[in-house]
C-alpha positions in Angstrom: 0.0 0.0 0.0 1.1 3.5 -0.7 1.7 5.7 2.3 0.3 9.1 1.7 -0.4 12.2 3.8 -4.0 13.2 4.2 -3.7 16.5 2.2 -2.0 14.7 -0.7 -4.7 12.0 -0.6 -7.4 14.7 -0.8 -5.7 16.4 -3.8 -5.3 13.1 -5.6 -9.0 12.3 -5.1 -10.5 15.7 -6.0 -8.0 16.7 -8.7 -7.1 13.4 -10.4 -9.8 10.8 -9.8 -13.2 12.2 -9.0 -13.3 14.3 -12.1 -13.3 11.1 -14.1 -17.0 10.6 -13.2 -19.4 11.7 -15.9 -21.6 14.8 -15.4 -25.1 14.5 -13.8 -26.7 13.8 -17.2 -24.4 10.8 -17.7 -22.7 12.1 -20.9 -19.0 12.1 -21.1 -19.0 14.5 -24.1 -19.0 18.2 -23.4 -22.3 18.8 -25.3 -23.0 22.5 -25.4 -20.0 23.3 -23.3 -18.9 27.0 -23.7 -16.1 29.1 -22.4 -16.3 31.4 -19.4 -17.2 34.2 -21.7 -20.1 32.3 -23.1 -22.5 33.5 -20.4 -21.7 37.1 -21.1 -22.2 36.6 -24.9 -25.5 34.8 -24.3 -26.7 37.7 -22.1 -25.7 40.2 -24.8 -27.8 38.2 -27.3 -31.0 37.6 -25.2 -30.7 40.5 -22.6 -31.7 38.0 -19.9 -30.0 35.6 -17.5 -30.5 32.0 -18.6 -30.5 29.1 -16.1 -27.8 26.8 -17.3 -27.7 23.1 -16.4 -25.3 22.0 -13.7 -22.4 20.4 -15.4 -20.8 19.1 -12.2 -20.7 15.4 -11.6 -22.1 13.5 -8.5 -19.0 14.4 -6.5 -19.5 18.1 -7.0 -16.5 18.7 -9.3 -16.2 19.5 -13.0 -15.9 16.3 -15.0 -12.9 15.4 -17.1 -14.5 14.8 -20.5 -11.4 13.1 -21.8 -11.4 10.4 -19.0 -12.0 6.9 -20.1 -12.1 5.2 -16.7 -14.1 5.5 -13.5 -12.7 7.1 -10.3 -10.5 4.9 -8.1 -12.5 3.2 -5.3 -10.3 4.9 -2.7 -11.1 8.3 -4.1 -14.8 7.5 -3.8 -14.3 6.5 -0.1 -12.4 9.7 0.5 -15.4 11.7 -0.8 -17.8 9.7 1.3 -15.6 10.6 4.4 -15.6 14.2 3.5 -19.4 14.2 3.1 -19.6 12.8 6.6 -18.0 16.0 7.9 -21.4 17.7 7.4 -22.6 15.8 10.5 -20.0 17.7 12.6 -21.1 20.5 14.9 -19.5 23.9 15.7 -18.7 25.2 19.1 -16.4 28.2 20.0 -14.8 27.5 23.4 -15.2 30.1 26.1 -12.5 32.8 25.7 -11.6 31.7 22.1 -9.5 34.4 20.6 -7.4 33.7 17.4 -6.0 37.2 17.2 -4.4 37.4 20.6 -1.0 37.8 19.0 -2.1 40.8 16.9 -3.9 42.4 19.9 -0.8 42.0 22.1 1.4 43.6 19.5 -1.1 46.5 19.1 -1.2 47.3 22.8 -4.3 48.2 24.9 -7.3 48.3 22.5 -10.0 48.2 25.2 -13.1 46.3 24.1 -12.3 46.7 20.4 -10.5 43.3 20.3 -13.4 41.4 21.8 -15.8 43.1 19.5 -13.6 42.1 16.5 -13.7 38.5 17.6 -17.5 38.6 17.9 -17.9 40.2 14.4 -15.6 37.5 12.9 -17.7 34.7 14.4 -20.9 36.4 13.2 -19.5 36.4 9.7 -18.7 32.7 9.9 -21.9 31.4 11.5 -25.6 31.9 11.6 -28.4 30.7 13.8 -30.8 28.1 12.2 -34.5 27.7 12.8 -33.8 25.4 15.8 -31.7 28.1 17.5 -28.4 26.3 16.9 -25.3 28.1 15.8 -24.1 26.6 12.5 -21.5 27.4 9.9 -22.5 29.4 6.9 -20.2 27.2 4.8 -19.9 23.6 5.7 -16.5 22.1 6.6 -17.0 19.5 3.8 -17.0 22.3 1.2 -14.0 23.9 2.9 -12.0 20.7 2.6 -13.0 20.2 -1.0 -12.0 23.8 -1.9 -8.6 23.4 -0.4 -8.1 20.0 -2.0 -8.7 21.5 -5.4 -6.9 24.8 -4.9 -4.0 23.4 -2.8 -2.4 24.9 0.3 -4.2 25.9 3.4 -6.7 28.7 4.3 -4.9 32.0 4.6 -4.5 33.1 8.2 -2.0 36.0 8.2 -3.0 39.4 9.3 -1.6 42.9 10.1 -1.4 44.4 13.5 -4.3 46.8 13.9 -4.1 50.4 15.1 -6.7 52.2 17.2 -7.8 55.3 15.2 -10.4 58.0 15.7 -13.0 58.9 13.2 -12.1 62.1 11.4 -13.5 64.4 8.8 -11.3 66.9 6.8 -8.4 66.1 9.1 -10.3 66.8 12.4 -11.7 64.5 15.0 -15.4 64.0 14.6 -17.7 64.5 17.7 -21.1 63.0 18.2 -24.0 63.5 20.6 -27.3 61.8 21.2 -30.5 63.7 21.7 -34.1 62.6 22.3 -36.8 64.0 20.1 -40.5 63.7 20.4 -42.1 62.4 17.2 -45.6 61.5 16.1 -46.1 57.7 16.5 -48.8 55.4 15.4 -50.5 55.7 18.9 -49.6 59.3 19.7 -46.3 61.1 20.5 -43.3 59.0 21.0 -39.7 59.6 21.9 -36.8 58.7 19.5 -33.1 58.9 20.2 -31.0 60.1 17.3 -27.3 60.8 16.8 -26.2 64.3 15.7 -23.0 66.3 15.1 -21.5 66.8 18.5 -19.3 69.8 17.7 -20.5 73.3 18.5 -19.4 75.3 15.4 -20.4 78.6 17.0 -18.3 78.1 20.2 -15.7 76.0 18.4 -15.8 73.3 21.0 -17.7 70.0 21.6 -21.2 70.1 23.1 -21.5 68.9 26.7 -21.7 65.1 26.7 -20.3 64.8 23.2 -18.2 61.8 22.4 -15.8 60.5 19.7 -15.7 57.2 17.9 -12.7 55.0 17.4 -12.1 51.9 15.2 -9.4 49.4 14.4 -7.4 49.9 11.2 -7.2 47.4 9.6 -10.3 45.7 10.9 -9.1 42.3 12.4 -12.6 40.7 12.0 -11.8 39.1 8.6 -8.6 37.7 10.2 -10.8 36.1 12.9 -12.9 34.5 10.3 -9.9 33.3 8.3 -8.2 31.8 11.3 -11.4 30.1 12.4 -11.7 28.5 8.9 -8.0 27.3 9.2 -8.7 25.7 12.6 -11.8 24.0 11.2 -10.0 22.8 8.1 -7.0 21.5 10.2 -9.3 19.7 12.7 -11.2 18.2 9.7 -7.9 16.7 8.4 -7.4 14.9 11.7 -10.9 13.5 11.6 -10.5 12.4 8.0 -7.1 10.7 8.7 -8.7 8.8 11.5 -11.8 7.9 9.5 -9.7 6.7 6.5 -7.1 4.8 8.5 -8.9 1.6 7.6 -10.9 0.6 4.5 -8.8 1.9 1.7 -7.5 -0.6 -0.9 -4.3 1.0 -2.1 -3.4 3.8 0.4 -2.2 4.0 4.0 -3.2 7.5 5.3 -0.7 9.6 7.3 -1.8 12.4 9.5 -1.2 16.1 8.7 2.0 17.6 9.9 0.7 21.2 9.8 0.4 23.2 13.0 -3.2 23.4 14.4 -2.6 27.1 15.1 0.5 28.4 13.2 0.0 32.0 14.5 0.8 30.8 18.1 4.3 30.3 19.4 5.1 26.6 19.5 4.5 25.0 22.8 7.3 22.5 23.9 4.7 20.5 25.8 2.4 20.2 22.8 -0.7 21.1 24.8 -4.1 19.9 23.6 -6.1 22.8 22.3 -9.9 22.8 22.2 -11.2 22.5 18.7 -14.0 24.5 17.0 -15.1 21.3 15.2 -17.3 19.0 17.2 -17.3 15.4 15.8 -20.7 13.8 15.3 -22.1 11.8 18.2 -22.7 8.2 17.3 -26.3 7.4 17.0 -27.6 5.1 19.8 -28.4 1.5 18.9 -32.0 0.7 18.1 -34.1 -1.5 20.4 -33.8 -4.4 17.9 -30.0 -4.1 17.8 -29.8 -4.1 21.6 -31.9 -7.3 21.8 -29.6 -8.9 19.2 -26.5 -8.0 21.2 -28.0 -9.4 24.4 -29.0 -12.6 22.7 -25.5 -13.2 21.3 -23.9 -12.2 24.6 -21.7 -9.5 23.0 
């Protein structure tokens, strides 16, 4: 058996083998296949967006129309393992902060750092109809994307600076006032924000305040590093899942750091993962009776 690292196995499956499967229609010939400019030309002719058929195959990749063989069975098993990642949950441990290195280098930023982490998580997740926090993009799609593109999710970021909002080179001031407006059921009070600088006296109004922000905004770095952690944790789950059952490959675990932005720890401490493996479904009543009857 060929010993192969999990990333190389994924690249082999999604780049070389799985494209050998025919498109959804079953045809291997590229009937009606057009260039990337074809959609623009078609819109220019018809002045309308036309719903084109999905030319991806059953594995979600573009088919290789010159292929003459079917995908290797190991590649199919790899795809099945990747699809099982959709059963995994998401959970951010208490105090999770992937940009601590940037915040430490920036100095005291007050509550701006925690707010950036919250914004980054909000961009990564959503709350479904059951009230659970789930990922906007599944880990399975993330693994497929990196297998096709190669490399790992980008995680680098610049150290942010705390800046104040300005206009024409001067610090902006704001104030809040309460106005009485006509409501649906009579007069109502509404709080609005106004310019807080008194132009006549050339000084801020009493109670006026300024606004500050981080430049650059580290929230996108939070989202990117969270995706890296999820992707890296998924590699471990896949290596474990595919350790047995492949015909021609022996899977090796990834050698990448779980969090490359952190200083290496000589004790190799175990860090909590954002990716929660699926809980095994309990045995049915019939299965439990069968186990008891066999004495297993």
